[in-house]
N, CA, C, O and the ligand as a Tripos MOL2 file, in Angstrom:
@<TRIPOS>MOLECULE
protein
  309   307    78     0     0
PROTEIN
NO_CHARGES

@<TRIPOS>ATOM
      1 N         115.5930  128.3120   69.3130 N.3       1 MET1
      2 CA        115.2730  129.6950   69.6630 C.3       1 MET1
      3 C         115.5880  129.9270   71.1330 C.2       1 MET1
      4 O         115.1530  129.1670   71.9980 O.2       1 MET1
      5 N         116.3430  130.9780   71.4090 N.am      2 SER2
      6 CA        116.6560  131.2700   72.8060 C.3       2 SER2
      7 C         115.9200  132.5270   73.2500 C.2       2 SER2
      8 O         115.7110  133.4520   72.4660 O.2       2 SER2
      9 N         115.5370  132.5420   74.5010 N.am      3 VAL3
     10 CA        114.7670  133.6620   75.0450 C.3       3 VAL3
     11 C         115.5040  134.2310   76.2530 C.2       3 VAL3
     12 O         115.9680  133.4860   77.1160 O.2       3 VAL3
     13 N         115.6060  135.5340   76.3030 N.am      4 GLU4
     14 CA        116.1830  136.2070   77.4610 C.3       4 GLU4
     15 C         115.4400  135.7670   78.7230 C.2       4 GLU4
     16 O         114.2110  135.8210   78.7690 O.2       4 GLU4
     17 N         116.1770  135.3360   79.7430 N.am      5 PRO5
     18 CA        115.4890  134.9230   80.9880 C.3       5 PRO5
     19 C         114.5980  136.0310   81.5540 C.2       5 PRO5
     20 O         113.5010  135.7600   82.0430 O.2       5 PRO5
     21 N         115.0680  137.2690   81.4890 N.am      6 ALA6
     22 CA        114.2750  138.3860   82.0340 C.3       6 ALA6
     23 C         112.9720  138.5500   81.2610 C.2       6 ALA6
     24 O         111.9180  138.8320   81.8320 O.2       6 ALA6
     25 N         113.0730  138.3670   79.9670 N.am      7 LEU7
     26 CA        111.9010  138.4910   79.1100 C.3       7 LEU7
     27 C         110.9240  137.3600   79.3950 C.2       7 LEU7
     28 O         109.7160  137.5680   79.5070 O.2       7 LEU7
     29 N         111.4720  136.1720   79.5070 N.am      8 TRP8
     30 CA        110.6810  134.9800   79.8190 C.3       8 TRP8
     31 C         109.9080  135.1970   81.1140 C.2       8 TRP8
     32 O         108.7330  134.8480   81.2250 O.2       8 TRP8
     33 N         110.5990  135.7820   82.0870 N.am      9 GLU9
     34 CA        109.9900  136.0360   83.3900 C.3       9 GLU9
     35 C         108.8940  137.0960   83.2570 C.2       9 GLU9
     36 O         107.8330  136.9890   83.8720 O.2       9 GLU9
     37 N         109.1670  138.1190   82.4430 N.am     10 ALA10
     38 CA        108.2140  139.2140   82.2730 C.3      10 ALA10
     39 C         106.9050  138.7180   81.6700 C.2      10 ALA10
     40 O         105.8390  139.2820   81.9170 O.2      10 ALA10
     41 N         107.0010  137.6630   80.8810 N.am     11 PHE11
     42 CA        105.7930  137.1730   80.2180 C.3      11 PHE11
     43 C         105.1740  135.9790   80.9270 C.2      11 PHE11
     44 O         104.3110  135.2910   80.3800 O.2      11 PHE11
     45 N         105.6290  135.7440   82.1550 N.am     12 ARG12
     46 CA        105.1040  134.5980   82.9050 C.3      12 ARG12
     47 C         103.5790  134.6540   83.0000 C.2      12 ARG12
     48 O         102.8990  133.6490   82.7930 O.2      12 ARG12
     49 N         103.0580  135.8230   83.3090 N.am     13 GLU13
     50 CA        101.6090  135.9470   83.4690 C.3      13 GLU13
     51 C         100.8740  135.6520   82.1680 C.2      13 GLU13
     52 O          99.8160  135.0230   82.1650 O.2      13 GLU13
     53 N         101.4520  136.1140   81.0640 N.am     14 ASP14
     54 CA        100.8240  135.8580   79.7760 C.3      14 ASP14
     55 C         100.7940  134.3730   79.4770 C.2      14 ASP14
     56 O          99.8230  133.8650   78.9150 O.2      14 ASP14
     57 N         101.8520  133.6770   79.8500 N.am     15 ARG15
     58 CA        101.8740  132.2330   79.5970 C.3      15 ARG15
     59 C         100.7840  131.5480   80.4110 C.2      15 ARG15
     60 O         100.0730  130.6780   79.9090 O.2      15 ARG15
     61 N         100.6580  131.9520   81.6820 N.am     16 ASP16
     62 CA         99.6030  131.3830   82.5210 C.3      16 ASP16
     63 C          98.2450  131.6480   81.8920 C.2      16 ASP16
     64 O          97.3670  130.7860   81.8710 O.2      16 ASP16
     65 N          98.1020  132.8400   81.3910 N.am     17 GLU17
     66 CA         96.8340  133.2320   80.7940 C.3      17 GLU17
     67 C          96.5510  132.3940   79.5520 C.2      17 GLU17
     68 O          95.4220  131.9550   79.3340 O.2      17 GLU17
     69 N          97.5770  132.1760   78.7440 N.am     18 LEU18
     70 CA         97.3940  131.3630   77.5380 C.3      18 LEU18
     71 C          96.9530  129.9530   77.8940 C.2      18 LEU18
     72 O          96.0690  129.3870   77.2500 O.2      18 LEU18
     73 N          97.5670  129.3970   78.9120 N.am     19 ALA19
     74 CA         97.1930  128.0480   79.3310 C.3      19 ALA19
     75 C          95.7330  128.0230   79.7770 C.2      19 ALA19
     76 O          94.9910  127.0900   79.4700 O.2      19 ALA19
     77 N          95.3420  129.0560   80.5010 N.am     20 ALA20
     78 CA         93.9640  129.1210   80.9840 C.3      20 ALA20
     79 C          92.9920  129.3200   79.8240 C.2      20 ALA20
     80 O          91.9050  128.7430   79.7960 O.2      20 ALA20
     81 N          93.4090  130.1480   78.8740 N.am     21 LEU21
     82 CA         92.5500  130.3770   77.7150 C.3      21 LEU21
     83 C          92.3610  129.0870   76.9340 C.2      21 LEU21
     84 O          91.2660  128.7790   76.4640 O.2      21 LEU21
     85 N          93.4420  128.3480   76.8080 N.am     22 ARG22
     86 CA         93.3470  127.0730   76.0880 C.3      22 ARG22
     87 C          92.3830  126.1410   76.8130 C.2      22 ARG22
     88 O          91.5500  125.4870   76.1860 O.2      22 ARG22
     89 N          92.5030  126.0860   78.1250 N.am     23 ALA23
     90 CA         91.6140  125.2290   78.9110 C.3      23 ALA23
     91 C          90.1670  125.6730   78.7550 C.2      23 ALA23
     92 O          89.2590  124.8520   78.6280 O.2      23 ALA23
     93 N          89.9670  127.0030   78.7670 N.am     24 ALA24
     94 CA         88.6100  127.5370   78.6520 C.3      24 ALA24
     95 C          88.0200  127.1910   77.2910 C.2      24 ALA24
     96 O          86.8510  126.8200   77.1870 O.2      24 ALA24
     97 N          88.8430  127.3160   76.2450 N.am     25 ARG25
     98 CA         88.3400  127.0230   74.8930 C.3      25 ARG25
     99 C          88.0760  125.5440   74.7240 C.2      25 ARG25
    100 O          87.2060  125.1470   73.9490 O.2      25 ARG25
    101 N          88.8240  124.7250   75.4460 N.am     26 ALA26
    102 CA         88.6390  123.2780   75.3470 C.3      26 ALA26
    103 C          87.4150  122.8330   76.1330 C.2      26 ALA26
    104 O          87.1120  121.6410   76.2000 O.2      26 ALA26
    105 N          86.7180  123.7830   76.7240 N.am     27 GLY27
    106 CA         85.4970  123.4500   77.4390 C.3      27 GLY27
    107 C          85.6800  123.3980   78.9300 C.2      27 GLY27
    108 O          84.7090  123.2920   79.6790 O.2      27 GLY27
    109 N          86.9240  123.4740   79.3700 N.am     28 GLY28
    110 CA         87.1540  123.5030   80.8130 C.3      28 GLY28
    111 C          87.2740  124.9340   81.2780 C.2      28 GLY28
    112 O          86.9710  125.8660   80.5330 O.2      28 GLY28
    113 N          87.7040  125.1060   82.4750 N.am     29 MET29
    114 CA         87.9780  126.4570   82.9560 C.3      29 MET29
    115 C          89.0120  126.3550   84.0590 C.2      29 MET29
    116 O          89.1250  125.3260   84.7240 O.2      29 MET29
    117 N          89.7730  127.4380   84.2540 N.am     30 PRO30
    118 CA         90.7610  127.4030   85.3290 C.3      30 PRO30
    119 C          90.0760  127.3250   86.6730 C.2      30 PRO30
    120 O          88.8930  127.6410   86.7960 O.2      30 PRO30
    121 N          90.8200  126.9050   87.6820 N.am     31 GLU31
    122 CA         90.2360  126.7660   89.0110 C.3      31 GLU31
    123 C          89.8260  128.1200   89.5700 C.2      31 GLU31
    124 O          88.8130  128.2530   90.2570 O.2      31 GLU31
    125 N          90.6460  129.1260   89.2530 N.am     32 ARG32
    126 CA         90.3790  130.4700   89.7700 C.3      32 ARG32
    127 C          90.3290  131.4740   88.6410 C.2      32 ARG32
    128 O          90.9070  131.2640   87.5750 O.2      32 ARG32
    129 N          89.6270  132.5770   88.8920 N.am     33 CYS33
    130 CA         89.5680  133.6620   87.9310 C.3      33 CYS33
    131 C          90.9760  134.2020   87.6830 C.2      33 CYS33
    132 O          91.7550  134.3830   88.6180 O.2      33 CYS33
    133 N          91.2900  134.4540   86.4200 N.am     34 LEU34
    134 CA         92.6180  134.9280   86.0560 C.3      34 LEU34
    135 C          92.9280  136.2740   86.6710 C.2      34 LEU34
    136 O          94.0930  136.5700   86.9380 O.2      34 LEU34
    137 N          91.9350  137.0890   86.9010 N.am     35 ASP35
    138 CA         92.1830  138.4430   87.3730 C.3      35 ASP35
    139 C          92.0420  138.5810   88.8800 C.2      35 ASP35
    140 O          92.9680  139.0490   89.5420 O.2      35 ASP35
    141 N          90.9110  138.1870   89.4320 N.am     36 CYS36
    142 CA         90.6850  138.4300   90.8580 C.3      36 CYS36
    143 C          91.0290  137.2100   91.7100 C.2      36 CYS36
    144 O          91.0040  137.2910   92.9380 O.2      36 CYS36
    145 N          91.3510  136.0770   91.0750 N.am     37 LYS37
    146 CA         91.8130  134.8670   91.7690 C.3      37 LYS37
    147 C          90.7500  134.2370   92.6690 C.2      37 LYS37
    148 O          91.0620  133.4330   93.5480 O.2      37 LYS37
    149 N          89.5000  134.6110   92.4390 N.am     38 GLU38
    150 CA         88.4240  133.9500   93.1630 C.3      38 GLU38
    151 C          88.1930  132.5720   92.5450 C.2      38 GLU38
    152 O          88.4530  132.3700   91.3590 O.2      38 GLU38
    153 N          87.7110  131.6370   93.3400 N.am     39 PHE39
    154 CA         87.3920  130.3240   92.7990 C.3      39 PHE39
    155 C          86.1950  130.4430   91.8600 C.2      39 PHE39
    156 O          85.2220  131.1400   92.1480 O.2      39 PHE39
    157 N          86.2910  129.7560   90.7520 N.am     40 LEU40
    158 CA         85.2190  129.8100   89.7520 C.3      40 LEU40
    159 C          84.3010  128.6160   89.8730 C.2      40 LEU40
    160 O          84.7020  127.5450   90.3300 O.2      40 LEU40
    161 N          83.0600  128.8150   89.4560 N.am     41 ARG41
    162 CA         82.1430  127.6750   89.2990 C.3      41 ARG41
    163 C          81.6240  127.7040   87.8730 C.2      41 ARG41
    164 O          81.5490  128.7680   87.2590 O.2      41 ARG41
    165 N          81.2680  126.5460   87.3440 N.am     42 PRO42
    166 CA         80.7500  126.4980   85.9770 C.3      42 PRO42
    167 C          79.5300  127.3850   85.8350 C.2      42 PRO42
    168 O          78.7650  127.5720   86.7820 O.2      42 PRO42
    169 N          79.3580  127.9310   84.6360 N.am     43 GLN43
    170 CA         78.3280  128.9330   84.3900 C.3      43 GLN43
    171 C          76.9260  128.4650   84.7980 C.2      43 GLN43
    172 O          76.1360  129.2530   85.3200 O.2      43 GLN43
    173 N          76.6230  127.2050   84.5640 N.am     44 ARG44
    174 CA         75.2500  126.7510   84.8050 C.3      44 ARG44
    175 C          75.0120  126.2840   86.2390 C.2      44 ARG44
    176 O          73.8790  125.9780   86.6120 O.2      44 ARG44
    177 N          76.0630  126.2290   87.0370 N.am     45 GLU45
    178 CA         75.8980  125.7270   88.3980 C.3      45 GLU45
    179 C          75.4860  126.8410   89.3470 C.2      45 GLU45
    180 O          75.8050  128.0100   89.1330 O.2      45 GLU45
    181 N          74.7770  126.4600   90.3930 N.am     46 SER46
    182 CA         74.2920  127.4750   91.3300 C.3      46 SER46
    183 C          75.3000  127.6850   92.4500 C.2      46 SER46
    184 O          76.1440  126.8350   92.7330 O.2      46 SER46
    185 N          75.1780  128.8500   93.0740 N.am     47 LEU47
    186 CA         76.0710  129.1800   94.1810 C.3      47 LEU47
    187 C          75.9110  128.1810   95.3270 C.2      47 LEU47
    188 O          76.8620  127.8980   96.0550 O.2      47 LEU47
    189 N          74.7050  127.6570   95.4740 N.am     48 ALA48
    190 CA         74.4460  126.7020   96.5440 C.3      48 ALA48
    191 C          75.2900  125.4320   96.3660 C.2      48 ALA48
    192 O          75.7170  124.8080   97.3380 O.2      48 ALA48
    193 N          75.5180  125.0700   95.0960 N.am     49 GLU49
    194 CA         76.3140  123.8780   94.8070 C.3      49 GLU49
    195 C          77.8060  124.1420   94.9900 C.2      49 GLU49
    196 O          78.5850  123.2400   95.2990 O.2      49 GLU49
    197 N          78.1760  125.3970   94.7900 N.am     50 TYR50
    198 CA         79.5870  125.7860   94.8580 C.3      50 TYR50
    199 C          79.7540  127.0020   95.7610 C.2      50 TYR50
    200 O          79.9980  128.1060   95.2740 O.2      50 TYR50
    201 N          79.6270  126.8130   97.0490 N.am     51 PRO51
    202 CA         79.6830  127.9660   97.9670 C.3      51 PRO51
    203 C          81.0360  128.6770   97.8820 C.2      51 PRO51
    204 O          82.0840  128.0480   97.7360 O.2      51 PRO51
    205 N          80.9790  129.9940   97.9770 N.am     52 GLY52
    206 CA         82.2060  130.7860   98.0070 C.3      52 GLY52
    207 C          82.8820  130.9360   96.6620 C.2      52 GLY52
    208 O          84.0570  131.2950   96.5980 O.2      52 GLY52
    209 N          82.1620  130.6670   95.5860 N.am     53 THR53
    210 CA         82.7470  130.8060   94.2620 C.3      53 THR53
    211 C          82.0710  131.9410   93.5040 C.2      53 THR53
    212 O          81.0200  132.4400   93.9050 O.2      53 THR53
    213 N          82.7020  132.3380   92.3930 N.am     54 VAL54
    214 CA         82.0810  133.3050   91.5010 C.3      54 VAL54
    215 C          81.7920  132.6000   90.1810 C.2      54 VAL54
    216 O          82.4730  131.6410   89.8150 O.2      54 VAL54
    217 N          80.7920  133.0770   89.4840 N.am     55 ARG55
    218 CA         80.3770  132.4320   88.2480 C.3      55 ARG55
    219 C          81.3940  132.6650   87.1370 C.2      55 ARG55
    220 O          81.8560  133.7880   86.9300 O.2      55 ARG55
    221 N          81.7340  131.6050   86.4330 N.am     56 HIS56
    222 CA         82.6270  131.7210   85.2900 C.3      56 HIS56
    223 C          81.8630  132.2990   84.1180 C.2      56 HIS56
    224 O          80.8170  131.7890   83.7180 O.2      56 HIS56
    225 N          82.4110  133.3790   83.5740 N.am     57 LYS57
    226 CA         81.7280  134.0170   82.4460 C.3      57 LYS57
    227 C          82.3560  133.5730   81.1220 C.2      57 LYS57
    228 O          81.6450  133.1960   80.1900 O.2      57 LYS57
    229 N          83.6600  133.6160   81.0440 N.am     58 GLY58
    230 CA         84.3340  133.2000   79.8190 C.3      58 GLY58
    231 C          85.7970  133.5800   79.8570 C.2      58 GLY58
    232 O          86.2000  134.4510   80.6270 O.2      58 GLY58
    233 N          86.5990  132.9200   79.0190 N.am     59 LEU59
    234 CA         88.0270  133.1940   78.9070 C.3      59 LEU59
    235 C          88.7390  133.1470   80.2520 C.2      59 LEU59
    236 O          89.6800  133.9020   80.4990 O.2      59 LEU59
    237 N          88.2810  132.2590   81.1070 N.am     60 GLY60
    238 CA         88.9740  132.0740   82.3850 C.3      60 GLY60
    239 C          88.7040  133.1640   83.4030 C.2      60 GLY60
    240 O          89.4510  133.3310   84.3660 O.2      60 GLY60
    241 N          87.6280  133.9020   83.1790 N.am     61 ARG61
    242 CA         87.3390  135.0040   84.1010 C.3      61 ARG61
    243 C          85.9150  134.9440   84.6380 C.2      61 ARG61
    244 O          85.0070  134.4080   84.0020 O.2      61 ARG61
    245 N          85.7520  135.5130   85.8310 N.am     62 CYS62
    246 CA         84.4170  135.6360   86.3900 C.3      62 CYS62
    247 C          83.6600  136.7210   85.6260 C.2      62 CYS62
    248 O          84.2370  137.4390   84.8090 O.2      62 CYS62
    249 N          82.4000  136.8250   85.8940 N.am     63 PHE63
    250 CA         81.5610  137.7840   85.1810 C.3      63 PHE63
    251 C          82.1310  139.2020   85.2540 C.2      63 PHE63
    252 O          82.2490  139.8910   84.2400 O.2      63 PHE63
    253 N          82.4830  139.6270   86.4800 N.am     64 THR64
    254 CA         82.9730  140.9920   86.6900 C.3      64 THR64
    255 C          84.2520  141.2540   85.9050 C.2      64 THR64
    256 O          84.3630  142.2680   85.2150 O.2      64 THR64
    257 N          85.2120  140.3500   86.0050 N.am     65 CYS65
    258 CA         86.5100  140.5630   85.3640 C.3      65 CYS65
    259 C          86.3800  140.4340   83.8480 C.2      65 CYS65
    260 O          87.0650  141.1330   83.1010 O.2      65 CYS65
    261 N          85.5190  139.5590   83.4060 N.am     66 TYR66
    262 CA         85.3060  139.3930   81.9680 C.3      66 TYR66
    263 C          84.7880  140.6980   81.3730 C.2      66 TYR66
    264 O          85.2720  141.1530   80.3360 O.2      66 TYR66
    265 N          83.8020  141.2970   82.0360 N.am     67 GLU67
    266 CA         83.2320  142.5560   81.5560 C.3      67 GLU67
    267 C          84.2790  143.6580   81.6170 C.2      67 GLU67
    268 O          84.3980  144.4510   80.6830 O.2      67 GLU67
    269 N          85.0410  143.7150   82.7070 N.am     68 ARG68
    270 CA         86.0500  144.7480   82.8690 C.3      68 ARG68
    271 C          87.0980  144.5960   81.7590 C.2      68 ARG68
    272 O          87.5400  145.5830   81.1690 O.2      68 ARG68
    273 N          87.4830  143.3610   81.4910 N.am     69 ASN69
    274 CA         88.5010  143.0930   80.4920 C.3      69 ASN69
    275 C          88.0230  143.4900   79.0960 C.2      69 ASN69
    276 O          88.7910  144.0080   78.2840 O.2      69 ASN69
    277 N          86.7720  143.2430   78.8410 N.am     70 ARG70
    278 CA         86.2060  143.6140   77.5410 C.3      70 ARG70
    279 C          86.2510  145.1160   77.3470 C.2      70 ARG70
    280 O          86.6080  145.6010   76.2740 O.2      70 ARG70
    281 N          85.8870  145.8540   78.3900 N.am     71 LYS71
    282 CA         85.8850  147.3210   78.3010 C.3      71 LYS71
    283 C          87.3020  147.8350   78.1110 C.2      71 LYS71
    284 O          87.5380  148.7560   77.3300 O.2      71 LYS71
    285 N          88.2510  147.2270   78.8370 N.am     72 LYS72
    286 CA         89.6440  147.6400   78.7470 C.3      72 LYS72
    287 C          90.1330  147.4470   77.3250 C.2      72 LYS72
    288 O          90.7610  148.3380   76.7540 O.2      72 LYS72
    289 N          89.8490  146.2920   76.7550 N.am     73 GLU73
    290 CA         90.2980  146.0120   75.3890 C.3      73 GLU73
    291 C          89.7110  147.0170   74.4160 C.2      73 GLU73
    292 O          90.3760  147.4510   73.4750 O.2      73 GLU73
    293 N          88.4860  147.3740   74.6460 N.am     74 ARG74
    294 CA         87.8130  148.2950   73.7530 C.3      74 ARG74
    295 C          88.4940  149.6700   73.8100 C.2      74 ARG74
    296 O          88.7180  150.2990   72.7760 O.2      74 ARG74
    297 N          88.8240  150.1330   75.0320 N.am     75 THR75
    298 CA         89.4210  151.4610   75.1500 C.3      75 THR75
    299 C          90.8600  151.4670   74.6620 C.2      75 THR75
    300 O          91.3110  152.4410   74.0600 O.2      75 THR75
    301 N          91.5880  150.3750   74.9220 N.am     76 VAL76
    302 CA         92.9930  150.3040   74.4760 C.3      76 VAL76
    303 C          93.0570  150.2540   72.9530 C.2      76 VAL76
    304 O          93.8750  150.9290   72.3260 O.2      76 VAL76
    305 N          92.1760  149.4410   72.3720 N.am     77 ALA77
    306 CA         92.1770  149.3110   70.9160 C.3      77 ALA77
    307 C          91.5050  150.5440   70.3160 C.2      77 ALA77
    308 O          91.3920  150.6540   69.0950 O.2      77 ALA77
    309 ZN         87.3870  137.7430   88.5440 Zn       78 ZN78
@<TRIPOS>BOND
     1     1     2 1
     2     2     3 1
     3     3     4 2
     4     3     5 am
     5     5     6 1
     6     6     7 1
     7     7     8 2
     8     7     9 am
     9     9    10 1
    10    10    11 1
    11    11    12 2
    12    11    13 am
    13    13    14 1
    14    14    15 1
    15    15    16 2
    16    15    17 am
    17    17    18 1
    18    18    19 1
    19    19    20 2
    20    19    21 am
    21    21    22 1
    22    22    23 1
    23    23    24 2
    24    23    25 am
    25    25    26 1
    26    26    27 1
    27    27    28 2
    28    27    29 am
    29    29    30 1
    30    30    31 1
    31    31    32 2
    32    31    33 am
    33    33    34 1
    34    34    35 1
    35    35    36 2
    36    35    37 am
    37    37    38 1
    38    38    39 1
    39    39    40 2
    40    39    41 am
    41    41    42 1
    42    42    43 1
    43    43    44 2
    44    43    45 am
    45    45    46 1
    46    46    47 1
    47    47    48 2
    48    47    49 am
    49    49    50 1
    50    50    51 1
    51    51    52 2
    52    51    53 am
    53    53    54 1
    54    54    55 1
    55    55    56 2
    56    55    57 am
    57    57    58 1
    58    58    59 1
    59    59    60 2
    60    59    61 am
    61    61    62 1
    62    62    63 1
    63    63    64 2
    64    63    65 am
    65    65    66 1
    66    66    67 1
    67    67    68 2
    68    67    69 am
    69    69    70 1
    70    70    71 1
    71    71    72 2
    72    71    73 am
    73    73    74 1
    74    74    75 1
    75    75    76 2
    76    75    77 am
    77    77    78 1
    78    78    79 1
    79    79    80 2
    80    79    81 am
    81    81    82 1
    82    82    83 1
    83    83    84 2
    84    83    85 am
    85    85    86 1
    86    86    87 1
    87    87    88 2
    88    87    89 am
    89    89    90 1
    90    90    91 1
    91    91    92 2
    92    91    93 am
    93    93    94 1
    94    94    95 1
    95    95    96 2
    96    95    97 am
    97    97    98 1
    98    98    99 1
    99    99   100 2
   100    99   101 am
   101   101   102 1
   102   102   103 1
   103   103   104 2
   104   103   105 am
   105   105   106 1
   106   106   107 1
   107   107   108 2
   108   107   109 am
   109   109   110 1
   110   110   111 1
   111   111   112 2
   112   111   113 am
   113   113   114 1
   114   114   115 1
   115   115   116 2
   116   115   117 am
   117   117   118 1
   118   118   119 1
   119   119   120 2
   120   119   121 am
   121   121   122 1
   122   122   123 1
   123   123   124 2
   124   123   125 am
   125   125   126 1
   126   126   127 1
   127   127   128 2
   128   127   129 am
   129   129   130 1
   130   130   131 1
   131   131   132 2
   132   131   133 am
   133   133   134 1
   134   134   135 1
   135   135   136 2
   136   135   137 am
   137   137   138 1
   138   138   139 1
   139   139   140 2
   140   139   141 am
   141   141   142 1
   142   142   143 1
   143   143   144 2
   144   143   145 am
   145   145   146 1
   146   146   147 1
   147   147   148 2
   148   147   149 am
   149   149   150 1
   150   150   151 1
   151   151   152 2
   152   151   153 am
   153   153   154 1
   154   154   155 1
   155   155   156 2
   156   155   157 am
   157   157   158 1
   158   158   159 1
   159   159   160 2
   160   159   161 am
   161   161   162 1
   162   162   163 1
   163   163   164 2
   164   163   165 am
   165   165   166 1
   166   166   167 1
   167   167   168 2
   168   167   169 am
   169   169   170 1
   170   170   171 1
   171   171   172 2
   172   171   173 am
   173   173   174 1
   174   174   175 1
   175   175   176 2
   176   175   177 am
   177   177   178 1
   178   178   179 1
   179   179   180 2
   180   179   181 am
   181   181   182 1
   182   182   183 1
   183   183   184 2
   184   183   185 am
   185   185   186 1
   186   186   187 1
   187   187   188 2
   188   187   189 am
   189   189   190 1
   190   190   191 1
   191   191   192 2
   192   191   193 am
   193   193   194 1
   194   194   195 1
   195   195   196 2
   196   195   197 am
   197   197   198 1
   198   198   199 1
   199   199   200 2
   200   199   201 am
   201   201   202 1
   202   202   203 1
   203   203   204 2
   204   203   205 am
   205   205   206 1
   206   206   207 1
   207   207   208 2
   208   207   209 am
   209   209   210 1
   210   210   211 1
   211   211   212 2
   212   211   213 am
   213   213   214 1
   214   214   215 1
   215   215   216 2
   216   215   217 am
   217   217   218 1
   218   218   219 1
   219   219   220 2
   220   219   221 am
   221   221   222 1
   222   222   223 1
   223   223   224 2
   224   223   225 am
   225   225   226 1
   226   226   227 1
   227   227   228 2
   228   227   229 am
   229   229   230 1
   230   230   231 1
   231   231   232 2
   232   231   233 am
   233   233   234 1
   234   234   235 1
   235   235   236 2
   236   235   237 am
   237   237   238 1
   238   238   239 1
   239   239   240 2
   240   239   241 am
   241   241   242 1
   242   242   243 1
   243   243   244 2
   244   243   245 am
   245   245   246 1
   246   246   247 1
   247   247   248 2
   248   247   249 am
   249   249   250 1
   250   250   251 1
   251   251   252 2
   252   251   253 am
   253   253   254 1
   254   254   255 1
   255   255   256 2
   256   255   257 am
   257   257   258 1
   258   258   259 1
   259   259   260 2
   260   259   261 am
   261   261   262 1
   262   262   263 1
   263   263   264 2
   264   263   265 am
   265   265   266 1
   266   266   267 1
   267   267   268 2
   268   267   269 am
   269   269   270 1
   270   270   271 1
   271   271   272 2
   272   271   273 am
   273   273   274 1
   274   274   275 1
   275   275   276 2
   276   275   277 am
   277   277   278 1
   278   278   279 1
   279   279   280 2
   280   279   281 am
   281   281   282 1
   282   282   283 1
   283   283   284 2
   284   283   285 am
   285   285   286 1
   286   286   287 1
   287   287   288 2
   288   287   289 am
   289   289   290 1
   290   290   291 1
   291   291   292 2
   292   291   293 am
   293   293   294 1
   294   294   295 1
   295   295   296 2
   296   295   297 am
   297   297   298 1
   298   298   299 1
   299   299   300 2
   300   299   301 am
   301   301   302 1
   302   302   303 1
   303   303   304 2
   304   303   305 am
   305   305   306 1
   306   306   307 1
   307   307   308 2
@<TRIPOS>SUBSTRUCTURE
     1 MET1         2 RESIDUE 1 A MET
     2 SER2         6 RESIDUE 1 A SER
     3 VAL3        10 RESIDUE 1 A VAL
     4 GLU4        14 RESIDUE 1 A GLU
     5 PRO5        18 RESIDUE 1 A PRO
     6 ALA6        22 RESIDUE 1 A ALA
     7 LEU7        26 RESIDUE 1 A LEU
     8 TRP8        30 RESIDUE 1 A TRP
     9 GLU9        34 RESIDUE 1 A GLU
    10 ALA10       38 RESIDUE 1 A ALA
    11 PHE11       42 RESIDUE 1 A PHE
    12 ARG12       46 RESIDUE 1 A ARG
    13 GLU13       50 RESIDUE 1 A GLU
    14 ASP14       54 RESIDUE 1 A ASP
    15 ARG15       58 RESIDUE 1 A ARG
    16 ASP16       62 RESIDUE 1 A ASP
    17 GLU17       66 RESIDUE 1 A GLU
    18 LEU18       70 RESIDUE 1 A LEU
    19 ALA19       74 RESIDUE 1 A ALA
    20 ALA20       78 RESIDUE 1 A ALA
    21 LEU21       82 RESIDUE 1 A LEU
    22 ARG22       86 RESIDUE 1 A ARG
    23 ALA23       90 RESIDUE 1 A ALA
    24 ALA24       94 RESIDUE 1 A ALA
    25 ARG25       98 RESIDUE 1 A ARG
    26 ALA26      102 RESIDUE 1 A ALA
    27 GLY27      106 RESIDUE 1 A GLY
    28 GLY28      110 RESIDUE 1 A GLY
    29 MET29      114 RESIDUE 1 A MET
    30 PRO30      118 RESIDUE 1 A PRO
    31 GLU31      122 RESIDUE 1 A GLU
    32 ARG32      126 RESIDUE 1 A ARG
    33 CYS33      130 RESIDUE 1 A CYS
    34 LEU34      134 RESIDUE 1 A LEU
    35 ASP35      138 RESIDUE 1 A ASP
    36 CYS36      142 RESIDUE 1 A CYS
    37 LYS37      146 RESIDUE 1 A LYS
    38 GLU38      150 RESIDUE 1 A GLU
    39 PHE39      154 RESIDUE 1 A PHE
    40 LEU40      158 RESIDUE 1 A LEU
    41 ARG41      162 RESIDUE 1 A ARG
    42 PRO42      166 RESIDUE 1 A PRO
    43 GLN43      170 RESIDUE 1 A GLN
    44 ARG44      174 RESIDUE 1 A ARG
    45 GLU45      178 RESIDUE 1 A GLU
    46 SER46      182 RESIDUE 1 A SER
    47 LEU47      186 RESIDUE 1 A LEU
    48 ALA48      190 RESIDUE 1 A ALA
    49 GLU49      194 RESIDUE 1 A GLU
    50 TYR50      198 RESIDUE 1 A TYR
    51 PRO51      202 RESIDUE 1 A PRO
    52 GLY52      206 RESIDUE 1 A GLY
    53 THR53      210 RESIDUE 1 A THR
    54 VAL54      214 RESIDUE 1 A VAL
    55 ARG55      218 RESIDUE 1 A ARG
    56 HIS56      222 RESIDUE 1 A HIS
    57 LYS57      226 RESIDUE 1 A LYS
    58 GLY58      230 RESIDUE 1 A GLY
    59 LEU59      234 RESIDUE 1 A LEU
    60 GLY60      238 RESIDUE 1 A GLY
    61 ARG61      242 RESIDUE 1 A ARG
    62 CYS62      246 RESIDUE 1 A CYS
    63 PHE63      250 RESIDUE 1 A PHE
    64 THR64      254 RESIDUE 1 A THR
    65 CYS65      258 RESIDUE 1 A CYS
    66 TYR66      262 RESIDUE 1 A TYR
    67 GLU67      266 RESIDUE 1 A GLU
    68 ARG68      270 RESIDUE 1 A ARG
    69 ASN69      274 RESIDUE 1 A ASN
    70 ARG70      278 RESIDUE 1 A ARG
    71 LYS71      282 RESIDUE 1 A LYS
    72 LYS72      286 RESIDUE 1 A LYS
    73 GLU73      290 RESIDUE 1 A GLU
    74 ARG74      294 RESIDUE 1 A ARG
    75 THR75      298 RESIDUE 1 A THR
    76 VAL76      302 RESIDUE 1 A VAL
    77 ALA77      306 RESIDUE 1 A ALA
    78 ZN78       309 GROUP 0 **** ****
């Protein structure tokens, strides 16, 4: 199967997202939030343990971006 280079490039972000989603489902999480690029910390860890991070909510996103993404999906669908 061959893919147009331009198309491949256009979907670069989606590929990154898929990799992050896979990591998240496997129990891990990406180093940074997929949307705002802030450093993530595991959901149960405190800010004191991970200074300067945002809490991981799910699907590779922090709480804020996860909620925003959910609303977006709802309105688009
Ligand atoms: Zn975020």
